[in-house]
N, C-alpha and C positions, 0 to 999 in steps of 0.2 A: 504494500500500500504506500502511496506517495503522500508525504506531508506537505502542507502549504507553508511557504516562507515569503518574507518580504525583505528585500534588501534596498537600502538607501545608500547611495555613495555620492561623494563630493569630488569633483574634478577641479584641477587647478584653473583659475580664471583666465589664464593667458591662452587657452585653446581657442581656435577658430571654430566656426559652426561645423565645418566638415571634420575637423579633428574630434570634436565632441561626439558627432554621429558615429565616427569610426570606433571610438572608445566604447560607446554603448553597444554597437553591433558586435564588437569583440566578445563582450560578456554575455550577450544574448546568444551568440553562436556557441559559446562554451556550455551554456545551460541546455540549449536544444540538442546539441550533439551528444550530450550525456543522458538523454532520455527524459528531460524535464519539459513541462508544459508551461509556457508563459501565459498567465491569467490576465495580467494588466500591467501597463507601464505608464509612467507619467514623467514628463519633463517639468521640473519645478523652476528651472531657469537659474539665472544668476541671483544669489542672495548674499546678504551680509552674514558673516560667521559670528557666533557669540563671542569668540576670542580668536586671536591670530593663530594660524597654523602654518608652520614653515614660512613665517613672515608675510602671510597673505591674509587679508581681511575679508575677502569674498570668495565664492566658489560656485560652480554649477552643480545643482542638486538633481539627482535622477532616482526614481523609484521603480523597482521591478518586483512584481508579485508573481510567484510561480509555484508550481507543484513539482517536487523533486524527492529523490531518495536522500536520506540523511547523510550518506557518505559523500555526496556531491558538495555539500556545504564547505567542508575543509578544503576541497580542491579549488572551488571558486574563490574562497578567501585567500588562499595562497596566491592566486592570480592577481587579486586586488593588491596584495602586499608587494608583488613584483613589479607592478605597473607604476611608473613614476608620475603618471598623470593623475592618479588617485591620491587624494590627500586624507580622506577618511571614508570609512564604510561601516555599516551596521546591518547585520542579518538577524531577523527575528522570526522565530517559529510561531505560526498563528494557530491558536486553538479554534474550536468551532464557533465560539462567540466572536472572536476577532475576525474570522472569515465572514460571518454574517454582517458584522458592522462595516467591514470594508465594502461588501457588495451594496449595502444600503447607502453608503457614502457615494459610491460610484453612480448609483441610480439617481440620487438626488442631484449630483453634479450634471448628469446627462439631461435631466429634466430642466434644470436651470439654463443650460446651454440652448435647449430647444426653445424655451420661452424667449430668450434674448435674440434668437435668430428670427423669430416670427415678427 
């Protein structure tokens, strides 16, 4: 059985749009090639950090929600540590309540976008 996880990572703010997309694609490829299913992803954009990391005060935030085998987590976290473009990351295992809350949040956001588009 696959568990559901959520990973948020912060990339260095000096990346161009194409470099950011390339970084995200790299980690999505690692996930999918190891048998995980990406449930949701969100680009949170450039945000101010709570405290400086590696002398940087901003960073690009990205969230990926996926279903994967538990053994894959250590593999992807090793890749995050090896990539110099990543300045922080956090992976959280979602229980059934967190999964339900995330779905509810996505649905609310989709409804809000639908209303603003009309």
